[in-house]
PDB file of N, CA, C and O in Angstrom:
ATOM      1  N   MET A   1       0.857  -1.172   0.000  1.00  0.00           N
ATOM      2  CA  MET A   1       0.000   0.000   0.000  1.00  0.00           C
ATOM      3  C   MET A   1       0.905   1.238   0.000  1.00  0.00           C
ATOM      4  O   MET A   1       1.857   1.334   0.775  1.00  0.00           O
ATOM      5  N   THR A   2       0.586   2.155  -0.870  1.00  0.00           N
ATOM      6  CA  THR A   2       1.409   3.362  -0.941  1.00  0.00           C
ATOM      7  C   THR A   2       0.983   4.350   0.135  1.00  0.00           C
ATOM      8  O   THR A   2      -0.082   4.240   0.742  1.00  0.00           O
ATOM      9  N   ARG A   3       1.853   5.304   0.337  1.00  0.00           N
ATOM     10  CA  ARG A   3       1.591   6.320   1.359  1.00  0.00           C
ATOM     11  C   ARG A   3       0.346   7.152   1.022  1.00  0.00           C
ATOM     12  O   ARG A   3      -0.437   7.489   1.910  1.00  0.00           O
ATOM     13  N   GLY A   4       0.168   7.480  -0.264  1.00  0.00           N
ATOM     14  CA  GLY A   4      -1.001   8.258  -0.701  1.00  0.00           C
ATOM     15  C   GLY A   4      -2.306   7.517  -0.458  1.00  0.00           C
ATOM     16  O   GLY A   4      -3.292   8.117  -0.032  1.00  0.00           O
ATOM     17  N   THR A   5      -2.316   6.217  -0.726  1.00  0.00           N
ATOM     18  CA  THR A   5      -3.516   5.403  -0.503  1.00  0.00           C
ATOM     19  C   THR A   5      -3.864   5.363   0.978  1.00  0.00           C
ATOM     20  O   THR A   5      -5.031   5.473   1.353  1.00  0.00           O
ATOM     21  N   LEU A   6      -2.867   5.208   1.799  1.00  0.00           N
ATOM     22  CA  LEU A   6      -3.092   5.175   3.247  1.00  0.00           C
ATOM     23  C   LEU A   6      -3.668   6.504   3.737  1.00  0.00           C
ATOM     24  O   LEU A   6      -4.575   6.515   4.568  1.00  0.00           O
ATOM     25  N   LEU A   7      -3.150   7.617   3.230  1.00  0.00           N
ATOM     26  CA  LEU A   7      -3.680   8.928   3.614  1.00  0.00           C
ATOM     27  C   LEU A   7      -5.126   9.109   3.176  1.00  0.00           C
ATOM     28  O   LEU A   7      -5.926   9.686   3.913  1.00  0.00           O
ATOM     29  N   VAL A   8      -5.473   8.627   1.995  1.00  0.00           N
ATOM     30  CA  VAL A   8      -6.855   8.712   1.505  1.00  0.00           C
ATOM     31  C   VAL A   8      -7.787   7.894   2.390  1.00  0.00           C
ATOM     32  O   VAL A   8      -8.884   8.346   2.717  1.00  0.00           O
ATOM     33  N   ILE A   9      -7.364   6.701   2.780  1.00  0.00           N
ATOM     34  CA  ILE A   9      -8.192   5.854   3.648  1.00  0.00           C
ATOM     35  C   ILE A   9      -8.384   6.512   5.014  1.00  0.00           C
ATOM     36  O   ILE A   9      -9.497   6.519   5.540  1.00  0.00           O
ATOM     37  N   ILE A  10      -7.334   7.057   5.585  1.00  0.00           N
ATOM     38  CA  ILE A  10      -7.442   7.734   6.880  1.00  0.00           C
ATOM     39  C   ILE A  10      -8.358   8.951   6.777  1.00  0.00           C
ATOM     40  O   ILE A  10      -9.182   9.187   7.660  1.00  0.00           O
ATOM     41  N   ALA A  11      -8.214   9.721   5.704  1.00  0.00           N
ATOM     42  CA  ALA A  11      -9.070  10.896   5.510  1.00  0.00           C
ATOM     43  C   ALA A  11     -10.536  10.483   5.382  1.00  0.00           C
ATOM     44  O   ALA A  11     -11.418  11.159   5.912  1.00  0.00           O
ATOM     45  N   ALA A  12     -10.801   9.384   4.687  1.00  0.00           N
ATOM     46  CA  ALA A  12     -12.172   8.900   4.535  1.00  0.00           C
ATOM     47  C   ALA A  12     -12.770   8.531   5.899  1.00  0.00           C
ATOM     48  O   ALA A  12     -13.919   8.867   6.183  1.00  0.00           O
ATOM     49  N   PHE A  13     -11.994   7.843   6.739  1.00  0.00           N
ATOM     50  CA  PHE A  13     -12.474   7.490   8.074  1.00  0.00           C
ATOM     51  C   PHE A  13     -12.761   8.736   8.917  1.00  0.00           C
ATOM     52  O   PHE A  13     -13.758   8.784   9.638  1.00  0.00           O
ATOM     53  N   VAL A  14     -11.897   9.727   8.826  1.00  0.00           N
ATOM     54  CA  VAL A  14     -12.094  10.963   9.575  1.00  0.00           C
ATOM     55  C   VAL A  14     -13.360  11.676   9.107  1.00  0.00           C
ATOM     56  O   VAL A  14     -14.150  12.144   9.927  1.00  0.00           O
ATOM     57  N   LEU A  15     -13.553  11.759   7.795  1.00  0.00           N
ATOM     58  CA  LEU A  15     -14.752  12.417   7.263  1.00  0.00           C
ATOM     59  C   LEU A  15     -16.032  11.682   7.639  1.00  0.00           C
ATOM     60  O   LEU A  15     -17.016  12.314   8.026  1.00  0.00           O
ATOM     61  N   VAL A  16     -16.032  10.362   7.532  1.00  0.00           N
ATOM     62  CA  VAL A  16     -17.220   9.582   7.886  1.00  0.00           C
ATOM     63  C   VAL A  16     -17.496   9.699   9.382  1.00  0.00           C
ATOM     64  O   VAL A  16     -18.647   9.858   9.786  1.00  0.00           O
ATOM     65  N   GLY A  17     -16.460   9.623  10.200  1.00  0.00           N
ATOM     66  CA  GLY A  17     -16.650   9.770  11.649  1.00  0.00           C
ATOM     67  C   GLY A  17     -17.201  11.137  12.017  1.00  0.00           C
ATOM     68  O   GLY A  17     -18.080  11.245  12.871  1.00  0.00           O
ATOM     69  N   GLY A  18     -16.686  12.184  11.374  1.00  0.00           N
ATOM     70  CA  GLY A  18     -17.196  13.533  11.622  1.00  0.00           C
ATOM     71  C   GLY A  18     -18.639  13.678  11.187  1.00  0.00           C
ATOM     72  O   GLY A  18     -19.434  14.321  11.872  1.00  0.00           O
ATOM     73  N   ALA A  19     -18.986  13.087  10.053  1.00  0.00           N
ATOM     74  CA  ALA A  19     -20.373  13.157   9.570  1.00  0.00           C
ATOM     75  C   ALA A  19     -21.313  12.435  10.525  1.00  0.00           C
ATOM     76  O   ALA A  19     -22.422  12.905  10.774  1.00  0.00           O
ATOM     77  N   VAL A  20     -20.887  11.312  11.054  1.00  0.00           N
ATOM     78  CA  VAL A  20     -21.727  10.572  12.007  1.00  0.00           C
ATOM     79  C   VAL A  20     -21.939  11.398  13.272  1.00  0.00           C
ATOM     80  O   VAL A  20     -23.058  11.465  13.781  1.00  0.00           O
ATOM     81  N   LEU A  21     -20.892  12.020  13.781  1.00  0.00           N
ATOM     82  CA  LEU A  21     -21.033  12.849  14.980  1.00  0.00           C
ATOM     83  C   LEU A  21     -21.956  14.035  14.734  1.00  0.00           C
ATOM     84  O   LEU A  21     -22.793  14.351  15.580  1.00  0.00           O
ATOM     85  N   LEU A  22     -21.816  14.691  13.593  1.00  0.00           N
ATOM     86  CA  LEU A  22     -22.695  15.813  13.274  1.00  0.00           C
ATOM     87  C   LEU A  22     -24.146  15.366  13.132  1.00  0.00           C
ATOM     88  O   LEU A  22     -25.056  16.065  13.578  1.00  0.00           O
ATOM     89  N   ALA A  23     -24.366  14.222  12.524  1.00  0.00           N
ATOM     90  CA  ALA A  23     -25.724  13.718  12.346  1.00  0.00           C
ATOM     91  C   ALA A  23     -26.377  13.395  13.686  1.00  0.00           C
ATOM     92  O   ALA A  23     -27.583  13.584  13.846  1.00  0.00           O
ATOM     93  N   GLN A  24     -25.610  12.919  14.633  1.00  0.00           N
ATOM     94  CA  GLN A  24     -26.162  12.593  15.948  1.00  0.00           C
ATOM     95  C   GLN A  24     -26.506  13.842  16.738  1.00  0.00           C
ATOM     96  O   GLN A  24     -27.466  13.842  17.508  1.00  0.00           O
ATOM     97  N   ASN A  25     -25.730  14.915  16.558  1.00  0.00           N
ATOM     98  CA  ASN A  25     -25.945  16.128  17.336  1.00  0.00           C
ATOM     99  C   ASN A  25     -26.793  17.163  16.630  1.00  0.00           C
ATOM    100  O   ASN A  25     -27.309  18.072  17.280  1.00  0.00           O
ATOM    101  N   ALA A  26     -26.955  17.057  15.326  1.00  0.00           N
ATOM    102  CA  ALA A  26     -27.660  18.087  14.558  1.00  0.00           C
ATOM    103  C   ALA A  26     -29.140  18.094  14.881  1.00  0.00           C
ATOM    104  O   ALA A  26     -29.782  17.045  14.955  1.00  0.00           O
ATOM    105  N   GLY A  27     -29.671  19.287  15.072  1.00  0.00           N
ATOM    106  CA  GLY A  27     -31.105  19.449  15.204  1.00  0.00           C
ATOM    107  C   GLY A  27     -31.675  19.146  16.563  1.00  0.00           C
ATOM    108  O   GLY A  27     -32.898  19.106  16.701  1.00  0.00           O
ATOM    109  N   THR A  28     -30.882  18.935  17.552  1.00  0.00           N
ATOM    110  CA  THR A  28     -31.422  18.690  18.881  1.00  0.00           C
ATOM    111  C   THR A  28     -31.322  19.966  19.695  1.00  0.00           C
ATOM    112  O   THR A  28     -30.226  20.464  19.955  1.00  0.00           O
ATOM    113  N   LYS A  29     -32.454  20.486  20.091  1.00  0.00           N
ATOM    114  CA  LYS A  29     -32.490  21.692  20.900  1.00  0.00           C
ATOM    115  C   LYS A  29     -33.221  21.349  22.194  1.00  0.00           C
ATOM    116  O   LYS A  29     -34.263  20.695  22.171  1.00  0.00           O
ATOM    117  N   THR A  30     -32.686  21.780  23.291  1.00  0.00           N
ATOM    118  CA  THR A  30     -33.343  21.610  24.578  1.00  0.00           C
ATOM    119  C   THR A  30     -33.714  22.981  25.088  1.00  0.00           C
ATOM    120  O   THR A  30     -32.868  23.871  25.177  1.00  0.00           O
ATOM    121  N   TYR A  31     -34.961  23.148  25.418  1.00  0.00           N
ATOM    122  CA  TYR A  31     -35.483  24.444  25.812  1.00  0.00           C
ATOM    123  C   TYR A  31     -36.154  24.295  27.167  1.00  0.00           C
ATOM    124  O   TYR A  31     -37.124  23.549  27.303  1.00  0.00           O
ATOM    125  N   GLY A  32     -35.652  24.987  28.153  1.00  0.00           N
ATOM    126  CA  GLY A  32     -36.202  24.866  29.501  1.00  0.00           C
ATOM    127  C   GLY A  32     -37.131  26.001  29.851  1.00  0.00           C
ATOM    128  O   GLY A  32     -36.799  27.167  29.635  1.00  0.00           O
ATOM    129  N   ILE A  33     -38.276  25.681  30.381  1.00  0.00           N
ATOM    130  CA  ILE A  33     -39.219  26.667  30.885  1.00  0.00           C
ATOM    131  C   ILE A  33     -39.425  26.321  32.354  1.00  0.00           C
ATOM    132  O   ILE A  33     -40.044  25.309  32.685  1.00  0.00           O
ATOM    133  N   ALA A  34     -38.899  27.172  33.227  1.00  0.00           N
ATOM    134  CA  ALA A  34     -38.953  26.940  34.675  1.00  0.00           C
ATOM    135  C   ALA A  34     -38.341  25.566  34.964  1.00  0.00           C
ATOM    136  O   ALA A  34     -37.176  25.335  34.639  1.00  0.00           O
ATOM    137  N   ASP A  35     -39.099  24.661  35.562  1.00  0.00           N
ATOM    138  CA  ASP A  35     -38.589  23.330  35.886  1.00  0.00           C
ATOM    139  C   ASP A  35     -38.862  22.326  34.770  1.00  0.00           C
ATOM    140  O   ASP A  35     -38.288  21.237  34.769  1.00  0.00           O
ATOM    141  N   ASP A  36     -39.732  22.679  33.820  1.00  0.00           N
ATOM    142  CA  ASP A  36     -40.058  21.775  32.720  1.00  0.00           C
ATOM    143  C   ASP A  36     -39.014  21.917  31.623  1.00  0.00           C
ATOM    144  O   ASP A  36     -38.354  22.950  31.506  1.00  0.00           O
ATOM    145  N   GLU A  37     -38.874  20.882  30.835  1.00  0.00           N
ATOM    146  CA  GLU A  37     -37.909  20.905  29.753  1.00  0.00           C
ATOM    147  C   GLU A  37     -38.548  20.305  28.510  1.00  0.00           C
ATOM    148  O   GLU A  37     -39.159  19.238  28.578  1.00  0.00           O
ATOM    149  N   THR A  38     -38.410  20.980  27.381  1.00  0.00           N
ATOM    150  CA  THR A  38     -38.935  20.500  26.112  1.00  0.00           C
ATOM    151  C   THR A  38     -37.756  20.188  25.210  1.00  0.00           C
ATOM    152  O   THR A  38     -36.854  21.012  25.063  1.00  0.00           O
ATOM    153  N   ARG A  39     -37.753  19.020  24.612  1.00  0.00           N
ATOM    154  CA  ARG A  39     -36.668  18.619  23.718  1.00  0.00           C
ATOM    155  C   ARG A  39     -37.238  18.530  22.309  1.00  0.00           C
ATOM    156  O   ARG A  39     -38.227  17.835  22.073  1.00  0.00           O
ATOM    157  N   ILE A  40     -36.614  19.232  21.384  1.00  0.00           N
ATOM    158  CA  ILE A  40     -37.062  19.256  19.993  1.00  0.00           C
ATOM    159  C   ILE A  40     -35.930  18.711  19.140  1.00  0.00           C
ATOM    160  O   ILE A  40     -34.817  19.236  19.170  1.00  0.00           O
ATOM    161  N   GLU A  41     -36.212  17.655  18.377  1.00  0.00           N
ATOM    162  CA  GLU A  41     -35.200  17.048  17.524  1.00  0.00           C
ATOM    163  C   GLU A  41     -35.598  17.248  16.072  1.00  0.00           C
ATOM    164  O   GLU A  41     -36.378  16.472  15.521  1.00  0.00           O
ATOM    165  N   ALA A  42     -35.061  18.287  15.459  1.00  0.00           N
ATOM    166  CA  ALA A  42     -35.302  18.577  14.051  1.00  0.00           C
ATOM    167  C   ALA A  42     -34.162  19.444  13.543  1.00  0.00           C
ATOM    168  O   ALA A  42     -33.753  20.386  14.222  1.00  0.00           O
ATOM    169  N   PRO A  43     -33.647  19.143  12.368  1.00  0.00           N
ATOM    170  CA  PRO A  43     -32.577  19.981  11.833  1.00  0.00           C
ATOM    171  C   PRO A  43     -33.093  21.373  11.497  1.00  0.00           C
ATOM    172  O   PRO A  43     -34.204  21.520  10.987  1.00  0.00           O
ATOM    173  N   GLY A  44     -32.303  22.378  11.776  1.00  0.00           N
ATOM    174  CA  GLY A  44     -32.686  23.743  11.447  1.00  0.00           C
ATOM    175  C   GLY A  44     -33.718  24.340  12.372  1.00  0.00           C
ATOM    176  O   GLY A  44     -34.397  25.294  11.992  1.00  0.00           O
ATOM    177  N   THR A  45     -33.861  23.812  13.576  1.00  0.00           N
ATOM    178  CA  THR A  45     -34.862  24.304  14.515  1.00  0.00           C
ATOM    179  C   THR A  45     -34.410  25.609  15.150  1.00  0.00           C
ATOM    180  O   THR A  45     -33.247  25.766  15.521  1.00  0.00           O
ATOM    181  N   ARG A  46     -35.349  26.544  15.271  1.00  0.00           N
ATOM    182  CA  ARG A  46     -35.085  27.820  15.938  1.00  0.00           C
ATOM    183  C   ARG A  46     -36.214  28.078  16.922  1.00  0.00           C
ATOM    184  O   ARG A  46     -37.387  27.945  16.575  1.00  0.00           O
ATOM    185  N   ILE A  47     -35.863  28.448  18.151  1.00  0.00           N
ATOM    186  CA  ILE A  47     -36.846  28.724  19.190  1.00  0.00           C
ATOM    187  C   ILE A  47     -36.647  30.147  19.663  1.00  0.00           C
ATOM    188  O   ILE A  47     -35.541  30.540  20.034  1.00  0.00           O
ATOM    189  N   GLU A  48     -37.728  30.924  19.649  1.00  0.00           N
ATOM    190  CA  GLU A  48     -37.697  32.296  20.152  1.00  0.00           C
ATOM    191  C   GLU A  48     -38.771  32.427  21.226  1.00  0.00           C
ATOM    192  O   GLU A  48     -39.879  31.911  21.074  1.00  0.00           O
ATOM    193  N   SER A  49     -38.440  33.108  22.294  1.00  0.00           N
ATOM    194  CA  SER A  49     -39.396  33.275  23.371  1.00  0.00           C
ATOM    195  C   SER A  49     -39.289  34.695  23.925  1.00  0.00           C
ATOM    196  O   SER A  49     -38.195  35.236  24.080  1.00  0.00           O
ATOM    197  N   ASP A  50     -40.438  35.280  24.217  1.00  0.00           N
ATOM    198  CA  ASP A  50     -40.468  36.574  24.878  1.00  0.00           C
ATOM    199  C   ASP A  50     -41.610  36.550  25.900  1.00  0.00           C
ATOM    200  O   ASP A  50     -42.135  35.482  26.217  1.00  0.00           O
ATOM    201  N   ASN A  51     -41.988  37.703  26.407  1.00  0.00           N
ATOM    202  CA  ASN A  51     -43.018  37.752  27.446  1.00  0.00           C
ATOM    203  C   ASN A  51     -44.412  37.415  26.937  1.00  0.00           C
ATOM    204  O   ASN A  51     -45.287  37.062  27.728  1.00  0.00           O
ATOM    205  N   ASP A  52     -44.636  37.517  25.617  1.00  0.00           N
ATOM    206  CA  ASP A  52     -45.969  37.302  25.062  1.00  0.00           C
ATOM    207  C   ASP A  52     -46.173  35.926  24.442  1.00  0.00           C
ATOM    208  O   ASP A  52     -47.287  35.401  24.459  1.00  0.00           O
ATOM    209  N   LYS A  53     -45.110  35.333  23.893  1.00  0.00           N
ATOM    210  CA  LYS A  53     -45.284  34.084  23.161  1.00  0.00           C
ATOM    211  C   LYS A  53     -43.970  33.309  23.060  1.00  0.00           C
ATOM    212  O   LYS A  53     -42.892  33.834  23.340  1.00  0.00           O
ATOM    213  N   THR A  54     -44.096  32.040  22.649  1.00  0.00           N
ATOM    214  CA  THR A  54     -42.962  31.201  22.290  1.00  0.00           C
ATOM    215  C   THR A  54     -43.185  30.743  20.863  1.00  0.00           C
ATOM    216  O   THR A  54     -44.269  30.270  20.523  1.00  0.00           O
ATOM    217  N   ARG A  55     -42.161  30.881  20.022  1.00  0.00           N
ATOM    218  CA  ARG A  55     -42.282  30.503  18.618  1.00  0.00           C
ATOM    219  C   ARG A  55     -41.233  29.464  18.284  1.00  0.00           C
ATOM    220  O   ARG A  55     -40.050  29.642  18.575  1.00  0.00           O
ATOM    221  N   ILE A  56     -41.679  28.365  17.666  1.00  0.00           N
ATOM    222  CA  ILE A  56     -40.805  27.282  17.260  1.00  0.00           C
ATOM    223  C   ILE A  56     -40.858  27.186  15.739  1.00  0.00           C
ATOM    224  O   ILE A  56     -41.929  27.031  15.152  1.00  0.00           O
ATOM    225  N   GLN A  57     -39.691  27.281  15.110  1.00  0.00           N
ATOM    226  CA  GLN A  57     -39.619  27.192  13.656  1.00  0.00           C
ATOM    227  C   GLN A  57     -38.625  26.114  13.248  1.00  0.00           C
ATOM    228  O   GLN A  57     -37.508  26.050  13.762  1.00  0.00           O
ATOM    229  N   ALA A  58     -39.049  25.277  12.324  1.00  0.00           N
ATOM    230  CA  ALA A  58     -38.210  24.255  11.716  1.00  0.00           C
ATOM    231  C   ALA A  58     -38.683  24.115  10.277  1.00  0.00           C
ATOM    232  O   ALA A  58     -39.750  24.631   9.942  1.00  0.00           O
ATOM    233  N   PRO A  59     -37.945  23.447   9.426  1.00  0.00           N
ATOM    234  CA  PRO A  59     -38.415  23.280   8.050  1.00  0.00           C
ATOM    235  C   PRO A  59     -39.803  22.633   8.007  1.00  0.00           C
ATOM    236  O   PRO A  59     -39.981  21.498   8.451  1.00  0.00           O
ATOM    237  N   GLY A  60     -40.776  23.360   7.473  1.00  0.00           N
ATOM    238  CA  GLY A  60     -42.145  22.863   7.379  1.00  0.00           C
ATOM    239  C   GLY A  60     -42.972  23.055   8.625  1.00  0.00           C
ATOM    240  O   GLY A  60     -44.131  22.640   8.658  1.00  0.00           O
ATOM    241  N   VAL A  61     -42.411  23.676   9.662  1.00  0.00           N
ATOM    242  CA  VAL A  61     -43.123  23.853  10.930  1.00  0.00           C
ATOM    243  C   VAL A  61     -42.967  25.291  11.399  1.00  0.00           C
ATOM    244  O   VAL A  61     -41.862  25.832  11.413  1.00  0.00           O
ATOM    245  N   ASP A  62     -44.069  25.900  11.780  1.00  0.00           N
ATOM    246  CA  ASP A  62     -44.045  27.245  12.367  1.00  0.00           C
ATOM    247  C   ASP A  62     -45.133  27.286  13.423  1.00  0.00           C
ATOM    248  O   ASP A  62     -46.311  27.433  13.098  1.00  0.00           O
ATOM    249  N   ILE A  63     -44.748  27.157  14.683  1.00  0.00           N
ATOM    250  CA  ILE A  63     -45.703  27.087  15.796  1.00  0.00           C
ATOM    251  C   ILE A  63     -45.501  28.309  16.682  1.00  0.00           C
ATOM    252  O   ILE A  63     -44.380  28.610  17.093  1.00  0.00           O
ATOM    253  N   THR A  64     -46.586  29.008  16.973  1.00  0.00           N
ATOM    254  CA  THR A  64     -46.558  30.120  17.909  1.00  0.00           C
ATOM    255  C   THR A  64     -47.523  29.804  19.040  1.00  0.00           C
ATOM    256  O   THR A  64     -48.705  29.547  18.813  1.00  0.00           O
ATOM    257  N   VAL A  65     -47.005  29.828  20.256  1.00  0.00           N
ATOM    258  CA  VAL A  65     -47.820  29.518  21.443  1.00  0.00           C
ATOM    259  C   VAL A  65     -47.876  30.776  22.309  1.00  0.00           C
ATOM    260  O   VAL A  65     -46.852  31.215  22.832  1.00  0.00           O
ATOM    261  N   PRO A  66     -49.083  31.363  22.463  1.00  0.00           N
ATOM    262  CA  PRO A  66     -49.179  32.541  23.326  1.00  0.00           C
ATOM    263  C   PRO A  66     -49.070  32.161  24.795  1.00  0.00           C
ATOM    264  O   PRO A  66     -49.471  31.068  25.194  1.00  0.00           O
ATOM    265  N   ARG A  67     -48.538  33.048  25.577  1.00  0.00           N
ATOM    266  CA  ARG A  67     -48.460  32.818  27.018  1.00  0.00           C
ATOM    267  C   ARG A  67     -49.852  32.977  27.626  1.00  0.00           C
ATOM    268  O   ARG A  67     -50.670  33.764  27.150  1.00  0.00           O
ATOM    269  N   GLY A  68     -50.096  32.219  28.679  1.00  0.00           N
ATOM    270  CA  GLY A  68     -51.357  32.351  29.382  1.00  0.00           C
ATOM    271  C   GLY A  68     -51.418  33.653  30.159  1.00  0.00           C
ATOM    272  O   GLY A  68     -50.396  34.309  30.362  1.00  0.00           O
ATOM    273  N   LYS A  69     -52.600  34.026  30.589  1.00  0.00           N
ATOM    274  CA  LYS A  69     -52.761  35.280  31.327  1.00  0.00           C
ATOM    275  C   LYS A  69     -52.046  35.264  32.672  1.00  0.00           C
ATOM    276  O   LYS A  69     -51.672  36.310  33.204  1.00  0.00           O
ATOM    277  N   ASP A  70     -51.861  34.065  33.213  1.00  0.00           N
ATOM    278  CA  ASP A  70     -51.170  33.959  34.515  1.00  0.00           C
ATOM    279  C   ASP A  70     -49.665  33.782  34.350  1.00  0.00           C
ATOM    280  O   ASP A  70     -48.968  33.540  35.335  1.00  0.00           O
ATOM    281  N   GLY A  71     -49.139  33.897  33.106  1.00  0.00           N
ATOM    282  CA  GLY A  71     -47.699  33.810  32.889  1.00  0.00           C
ATOM    283  C   GLY A  71     -47.194  32.442  32.551  1.00  0.00           C
ATOM    284  O   GLY A  71     -45.990  32.269  32.362  1.00  0.00           O
ATOM    285  N   ASP A  72     -48.074  31.443  32.464  1.00  0.00           N
ATOM    286  CA  ASP A  72     -47.661  30.069  32.110  1.00  0.00           C
ATOM    287  C   ASP A  72     -47.509  29.916  30.616  1.00  0.00           C
ATOM    288  O   ASP A  72     -47.169  28.834  30.137  1.00  0.00           O
TER     289      ASP A  72
END
């Protein structure tokens, strides 16, 4: 086996390993509200929250949840 072939094989393993790690971690967002915790697993997820509402956006999903009058 030549040195170039060995380098190509090592590079392939590094790239595949990196892709697997990214795939496992991509799109997982954990969002805590007080003591409760919501876990959303979707690539490209964005969560915005303010005093009036919580908005969750992901590809094909756009959810807006208004806050209750008592702050829940």
